[in-house]
C-alpha positions as a printed Julia matrix, in Angstrom:
183×3 Matrix{Float64}:
 174.75   -88.43  -208.4
 173.49   -91.82  -207.3
 175.86   -94.74  -207.82
 172.88   -97.09  -208.21
 170.19   -96.1   -210.68
 167.42   -93.91  -209.32
 164.59   -94.95  -211.59
 163.37   -91.83  -213.42
 159.68   -92.79  -213.3
 157.29   -95.45  -212.11
 156.98   -96.64  -215.7
 160.75   -97.18  -215.91
 160.66   -99.53  -212.9
 160.5   -103.3   -213.2
 156.88  -104.39  -213.7
 156.64  -105.94  -210.21
 157.79  -102.67  -208.6
 155.31  -100.44  -210.43
 152.19  -101.15  -208.31
 154.24  -100.73  -205.13
 155.54   -97.36  -206.31
 152.02   -96.32  -207.37
 150.75   -97.14  -203.87
 153.59   -95.15  -202.31
 152.82   -92.19  -204.58
 149.15   -92.35  -203.62
 150.01   -92.44  -199.92
 152.86   -89.89  -199.91
 152.0    -87.68  -202.87
 155.35   -88.45  -204.51
 157.89   -91.25  -204.74
 161.02   -90.5   -202.69
 164.36   -91.29  -204.29
 165.0    -94.04  -201.73
 161.98   -95.93  -203.04
 163.08   -95.38  -206.66
 166.52   -96.83  -205.85
 165.16   -99.81  -203.94
 162.62  -100.43  -206.75
 165.47  -101.75  -208.89
 164.75  -104.96  -206.96
 161.03  -105.65  -206.67
 161.73  -108.17  -203.88
 163.72  -105.59  -201.89
 161.02  -102.94  -202.37
 158.29  -105.33  -201.31
 160.3   -106.36  -198.25
 161.08  -102.78  -197.23
 157.52  -101.52  -197.7
 156.06  -104.6   -196.01
 158.22  -104.24  -192.92
 157.66  -100.49  -192.8
 153.89  -100.97  -193.07
 153.8   -103.7   -190.44
 155.79  -101.61  -187.97
 153.43   -98.66  -188.46
 150.74  -100.9   -186.92
 152.92  -101.66  -183.9
 152.84  -100.35  -180.35
 155.39   -97.54  -180.78
 154.02   -94.07  -181.54
 154.92   -92.23  -184.72
 156.89   -89.78  -182.56
 158.98   -92.57  -181.0
 159.56   -94.18  -184.39
 160.84   -90.87  -185.79
 163.02   -90.27  -182.74
 164.65   -93.67  -183.27
 165.09   -93.01  -187.0
 166.81   -89.68  -186.3
 169.17   -91.2   -183.73
 170.06   -94.16  -185.96
 170.66   -91.93  -189.01
 172.96   -89.73  -186.96
 174.96   -92.66  -185.53
 175.26   -94.25  -188.98
 176.1    -90.95  -190.69
 173.3    -91.11  -193.28
 172.45   -87.65  -194.6
 169.58   -88.94  -196.76
 167.79   -90.58  -193.84
 168.52   -87.72  -191.49
 167.06   -85.28  -194.03
 163.99   -87.46  -194.68
 163.31   -88.17  -191.01
 163.86   -84.55  -189.96
 161.18   -83.61  -192.49
 158.86   -86.4   -191.27
 159.54   -85.62  -187.61
 158.58   -81.98  -188.09
 155.67   -82.39  -190.47
 154.07   -85.7   -189.53
 155.18   -86.51  -185.99
 155.08   -82.81  -185.01
 158.36   -82.9   -183.09
 159.92   -79.5   -182.41
 163.49   -78.5   -183.25
 164.68   -78.98  -179.65
 163.39   -82.56  -179.68
 164.91   -83.3   -183.09
 168.27   -81.99  -181.85
 168.0    -84.12  -178.71
 167.18   -87.18  -180.81
 170.16   -86.58  -183.07
 172.27   -86.44  -179.91
 170.91   -89.81  -178.74
 168.38   -88.5   -176.23
 164.86   -87.08  -175.89
 163.26   -84.3   -173.89
 160.45   -86.73  -173.04
 161.57   -89.0   -170.15
 160.05   -92.23  -171.49
 161.14   -91.6   -175.08
 164.62   -90.77  -173.77
 165.01   -94.36  -172.62
 163.96   -95.7   -176.04
 166.35   -93.41  -177.93
 169.26   -94.15  -175.59
 168.54   -97.87  -175.92
 168.45   -97.58  -179.72
 171.79   -95.79  -179.78
 173.31   -98.41  -177.47
 172.06  -101.2   -179.74
 173.47   -99.53  -182.88
 176.83   -98.71  -181.34
 177.23  -102.2   -179.82
 175.79  -103.98  -182.87
 173.26  -105.6   -180.57
 175.71  -106.65  -177.88
 174.16  -104.43  -175.23
 174.84  -104.49  -171.53
 172.18  -105.89  -169.2
 171.85  -102.37  -167.76
 170.79  -101.01  -171.18
 167.92  -103.48  -171.39
 166.96  -102.92  -167.77
 166.85   -99.13  -168.27
 164.4    -99.34  -171.18
 162.22  -101.77  -169.22
 162.29   -99.51  -166.16
 161.08   -96.64  -168.35
 157.93   -98.63  -169.06
 158.64  -100.42  -172.32
 157.35  -103.98  -172.5
 158.93  -106.86  -174.4
 156.85  -106.22  -177.54
 157.91  -102.57  -177.63
 161.55  -103.49  -177.09
 161.38  -105.94  -179.99
 159.83  -103.19  -182.12
 162.6   -100.77  -181.16
 165.18  -103.31  -182.34
 163.3   -103.96  -185.59
 163.02  -100.2   -186.21
 166.77   -99.99  -185.72
 167.22  -102.74  -188.31
 164.82  -101.08  -190.77
 166.54   -97.72  -190.41
 169.99   -99.28  -190.67
 168.84  -101.0   -193.86
 167.84   -97.69  -195.43
 170.95   -95.95  -194.08
 173.12   -98.57  -195.76
 171.19   -98.54  -199.04
 171.44   -94.77  -199.26
 175.13   -94.72  -198.39
 175.99   -97.5   -200.85
 173.85   -95.95  -203.59
 174.75   -92.34  -202.87
 171.03   -91.57  -203.14
 170.37   -87.96  -204.09
 168.56   -86.22  -201.23
 165.08   -85.08  -202.23
 164.16   -83.48  -198.87
 165.51   -80.3   -197.29
 169.14   -81.32  -196.73
 170.35   -81.93  -193.18
 173.89   -83.18  -192.62
 174.88   -85.52  -189.86
 177.78   -84.7   -187.61
 179.31   -87.92  -188.96
 178.81   -87.09  -192.64
 181.39   -88.86  -194.71
């Protein structure tokens, strides 16, 4: 059971959150519990959806974004995000089980993506205090400065949702996958 209210319907949300939830429902076909928790604060929901939408227009592919999300969820021990992003990785990004497993282990079977995932894990584990070699490795793999900035912002976005879900105890509304770090 969630420790922060999961709004039971769009109509039960604060008025400013309702159009945002309606748009999410139209796009996704349903409103995930994460959104219904965050909707308690219209400002937080607007910020989350805005950043998520902006990053979707960035240089990183959907596959790379999901790889990063899987790695970050695993490092942070967030079962909700790992479950959601495993579902999205399989069904939207079309990643296979071997790739999802590699991502959860901080790697990728794709050489370029491997550098991005390893960099993301290094950033999370060091809280941003990475070694020069970590930055050099992702650059050597072919990532430019814009892509590196996007990797870091994706880490921040995923950490934000990891923390919200862990604080709230958000009920998982995807096929459940548990992290190796599950609390």
